[in-house]
MIKOLSE-535866 format. One record per residue (C-alpha): residue in three letters; chain; x, z, y. Coordinates in pm, 1 decimal. Layout:
BEGIN
+---------+------+----------+----------+----------+
: drenkol : voba :        x :        z :        y :
+---------+------+----------+----------+----------+
:     ALA :    A :        X :        Z :        Y :
...
+---------+------+----------+----------+----------+
END
This chain:
BEGIN
+---------+------+----------+----------+----------+
: drenkol : voba :        x :        z :        y :
+---------+------+----------+----------+----------+
:     MET :    A :   3122.1 :  -2551.5 :  -3909.8 :
:     LEU :    A :   2968.3 :  -2729.5 :  -3609.9 :
:     LYS :    A :   2620.6 :  -2672.9 :  -3758.7 :
:     ALA :    A :   2695.5 :  -2301.5 :  -3804.5 :
:     ILE :    A :   2813.3 :  -2264.8 :  -3443.2 :
:     SER :    A :   2505.5 :  -2455.1 :  -3319.5 :
:     ALA :    A :   2278.3 :  -2228.8 :  -3523.8 :
:     VAL :    A :   2445.2 :  -1913.9 :  -3385.5 :
:     LEU :    A :   2414.7 :  -2044.3 :  -3028.7 :
:     LEU :    A :   2048.9 :  -2131.7 :  -3086.1 :
:     VAL :    A :   1972.9 :  -1783.1 :  -3220.7 :
:     ALA :    A :   2162.7 :  -1622.9 :  -2930.7 :
:     ALA :    A :   1971.8 :  -1833.1 :  -2676.9 :
:     ALA :    A :   1638.1 :  -1749.3 :  -2839.5 :
:     SER :    A :   1724.4 :  -1379.3 :  -2845.5 :
:     THR :    A :   1818.9 :  -1386.8 :  -2478.2 :
:     ALA :    A :   1494.2 :  -1563.5 :  -2392.5 :
:     CYS :    A :   1293.6 :  -1300.9 :  -2582.3 :
:     VAL :    A :   1472.0 :  -1015.4 :  -2408.1 :
:     SER :    A :   1414.8 :  -1187.3 :  -2073.6 :
:     VAL :    A :   1042.6 :  -1221.7 :  -2137.3 :
:     GLN :    A :   1018.9 :   -859.9 :  -2253.4 :
:     ALA :    A :   1204.7 :   -737.2 :  -1946.0 :
:     GLN :    A :    958.9 :   -922.6 :  -1723.6 :
:     THR :    A :    648.2 :   -776.3 :  -1889.7 :
:     LEU :    A :    492.5 :   -539.9 :  -1640.4 :
:     ALA :    A :    215.7 :   -285.9 :  -1686.2 :
:     SER :    A :   -118.5 :   -330.0 :  -1516.9 :
:     PRO :    A :   -142.8 :   -137.6 :  -1191.4 :
:     VAL :    A :   -331.2 :    192.8 :  -1184.1 :
:     TYR :    A :   -534.8 :    356.0 :   -909.2 :
:     THR :    A :   -850.0 :    565.8 :   -881.3 :
:     THR :    A :  -1178.1 :    491.6 :   -706.7 :
:     GLU :    A :  -1118.1 :    788.4 :   -476.2 :
:     GLN :    A :   -774.7 :    655.6 :   -383.4 :
:     ALA :    A :   -918.9 :    312.3 :   -301.3 :
:     LYS :    A :  -1179.0 :    482.9 :    -78.4 :
:     ARG :    A :   -901.2 :    663.9 :    109.7 :
:     GLY :    A :   -720.8 :    331.5 :    135.8 :
:     GLU :    A :  -1031.0 :    164.6 :    277.8 :
:     ALA :    A :  -1056.2 :    431.0 :    549.7 :
:     ALA :    A :   -686.1 :    386.4 :    633.1 :
:     TYR :    A :   -731.8 :      7.4 :    631.0 :
:     MET :    A :  -1022.2 :     20.6 :    876.8 :
:     GLN :    A :   -819.4 :    243.4 :   1108.4 :
:     ASN :    A :   -481.3 :     66.4 :   1085.9 :
:     CYS :    A :   -522.5 :   -287.6 :    952.6 :
:     SER :    A :   -864.4 :   -436.8 :   1020.7 :
:     GLY :    A :   -780.2 :   -518.0 :   1382.0 :
:     CYS :    A :   -549.7 :   -796.7 :   1260.6 :
:     HIS :    A :   -664.3 :   -867.5 :    904.6 :
:     GLY :    A :  -1039.6 :   -837.5 :    967.4 :
:     ASP :    A :  -1302.8 :   -603.0 :    828.4 :
:     GLN :    A :  -1334.1 :   -819.7 :    516.8 :
:     LEU :    A :   -953.5 :   -852.8 :    463.7 :
:     ASP :    A :   -986.5 :  -1226.8 :    526.4 :
:     ASN :    A :   -828.2 :  -1260.7 :    869.8 :
:     GLY :    A :  -1172.9 :  -1235.3 :   1024.6 :
:     GLU :    A :  -1025.1 :  -1183.2 :   1368.9 :
:     GLY :    A :   -851.3 :  -1522.4 :   1361.1 :
:     ASP :    A :   -519.8 :  -1403.4 :   1506.5 :
:     GLY :    A :   -297.6 :  -1545.7 :   1233.8 :
:     ALA :    A :   -269.9 :  -1237.4 :   1012.4 :
:     ALA :    A :   -257.2 :  -1322.9 :    642.4 :
:     PRO :    A :   -571.4 :  -1278.3 :    432.7 :
:     LEU :    A :   -538.1 :   -980.9 :    198.5 :
:     VAL :    A :   -806.2 :  -1088.0 :    -47.1 :
:     GLY :    A :   -860.3 :  -1395.9 :   -260.1 :
:     PRO :    A :   -664.6 :  -1655.0 :   -456.0 :
:     ALA :    A :   -379.7 :  -1700.7 :   -206.3 :
:     PHE :    A :   -312.2 :  -1326.3 :   -193.2 :
:     ILE :    A :   -330.0 :  -1291.5 :   -571.2 :
:     GLN :    A :   -105.3 :  -1593.0 :   -626.9 :
:     GLY :    A :    147.7 :  -1462.2 :   -377.6 :
:     TRP :    A :    177.3 :  -1119.0 :   -539.1 :
:     SER :    A :     80.4 :  -1161.0 :   -907.4 :
:     ALA :    A :    427.7 :  -1257.9 :  -1029.1 :
:     LYS :    A :    592.9 :   -969.9 :   -847.6 :
:     SER :    A :    616.9 :   -604.2 :   -931.8 :
:     LEU :    A :    396.3 :   -376.4 :   -726.1 :
:     ASP :    A :    692.5 :   -209.6 :   -556.8 :
:     GLU :    A :    745.8 :   -534.2 :   -363.5 :
:     LEU :    A :    394.3 :   -520.6 :   -215.4 :
:     PHE :    A :    432.3 :   -148.8 :   -142.4 :
:     ASN :    A :    775.8 :   -198.5 :     18.6 :
:     PHE :    A :    658.1 :   -494.1 :    227.7 :
:     THR :    A :    354.3 :   -302.5 :    348.4 :
:     SER :    A :    536.1 :     23.6 :    415.3 :
:     THR :    A :    824.8 :   -136.2 :    605.5 :
:     ASN :    A :    632.5 :   -401.6 :    802.5 :
:     MET :    A :    285.5 :   -262.1 :    869.6 :
:     PRO :    A :    103.9 :   -185.0 :   1082.3 :
:     ILE :    A :    258.3 :   -456.4 :   1295.1 :
:     ASN :    A :    259.7 :   -239.8 :   1610.0 :
:     ALA :    A :    416.1 :     62.0 :   1430.4 :
:     PRO :    A :    588.6 :    -43.0 :   1105.0 :
:     GLY :    A :    655.0 :    238.5 :    859.4 :
:     SER :    A :    457.6 :    488.8 :   1063.4 :
:     LEU :    A :    213.5 :    595.4 :    792.0 :
:     ALA :    A :    276.7 :    850.2 :    517.5 :
:     PRO :    A :    392.4 :    712.7 :    178.9 :
:     GLN :    A :     68.0 :    836.5 :     20.1 :
:     THR :    A :   -132.4 :    641.6 :    279.8 :
:     TYR :    A :     57.6 :    322.4 :    197.6 :
:     ALA :    A :    -14.4 :    380.3 :   -173.2 :
:     ASP :    A :   -382.1 :    431.8 :    -86.6 :
:     LEU :    A :   -380.7 :    106.2 :    112.9 :
:     VAL :    A :   -229.5 :    -84.0 :   -179.6 :
:     ALA :    A :   -492.0 :     71.1 :   -408.9 :
:     PHE :    A :   -761.7 :    -59.0 :   -172.5 :
:     LEU :    A :   -607.7 :   -407.2 :   -177.7 :
:     LEU :    A :   -601.4 :   -398.1 :   -558.8 :
:     SER :    A :   -967.0 :   -293.3 :   -567.9 :
:     ARG :    A :  -1068.4 :   -580.4 :   -341.2 :
:     ASN :    A :   -874.1 :   -828.5 :   -553.5 :
:     GLY :    A :  -1045.9 :   -756.5 :   -883.8 :
:     VAL :    A :   -818.6 :   -491.0 :  -1033.8 :
:     SER :    A :  -1031.6 :   -224.7 :  -1202.0 :
:     PRO :    A :   -979.3 :    144.5 :  -1120.7 :
:     GLY :    A :   -859.5 :    393.5 :  -1378.2 :
:     ALA :    A :   -794.9 :    763.2 :  -1421.4 :
:     GLN :    A :   -450.8 :    779.5 :  -1253.0 :
:     GLU :    A :   -363.2 :    735.9 :   -888.2 :
:     LEU :    A :   -124.7 :    464.8 :   -782.4 :
:     PRO :    A :    206.4 :    639.9 :   -713.4 :
:     PHE :    A :    420.1 :    584.0 :   -406.4 :
:     ASP :    A :    735.7 :    618.9 :   -618.0 :
:     THR :    A :    893.4 :    272.0 :   -604.8 :
:     VAL :    A :   1065.8 :    323.2 :   -941.7 :
:     LYS :    A :    723.8 :    364.9 :  -1105.4 :
:     LEU :    A :    573.4 :     82.3 :   -898.2 :
:     LYS :    A :    851.9 :   -150.0 :  -1014.5 :
:     GLU :    A :    704.1 :   -120.3 :  -1368.1 :
:     MET :    A :    358.9 :   -243.0 :  -1255.0 :
:     SER :    A :    241.1 :   -595.5 :  -1186.3 :
:     GLY :    A :     69.9 :   -719.6 :   -874.5 :
:     PRO :    A :   -297.8 :   -824.3 :   -884.5 :
:     ARG :    A :   -386.0 :  -1094.5 :  -1139.1 :
+---------+------+----------+----------+----------+
END
């Protein structure tokens, strides 16, 4: 009887682990080349003053680099809605949330492009429900 209960608990634990892993599987992010170009223009106008023209904190004022291993590591385990929400509620630092939702999506597309994520045929949405299903850069 004890062996039967142990076996049932083991199967239940394994099933829960499988469901957990499946629930955490996120789709690769999508964006278009044109969207990344719009994002680059918005970046140069709204972000480069703090984050630098090369997204690497080139101005030396303490703004976080937006390209490279540290950026990828910080966002790769999160869904893309977290990056979008952080950006759209905190940036630009002198006027948080002041840009249109589409502009924030374009900015995130630009960040993805500069961090090795390949473009596709669909634009990155600004719908956080859809973004929640996509992974950050990897």
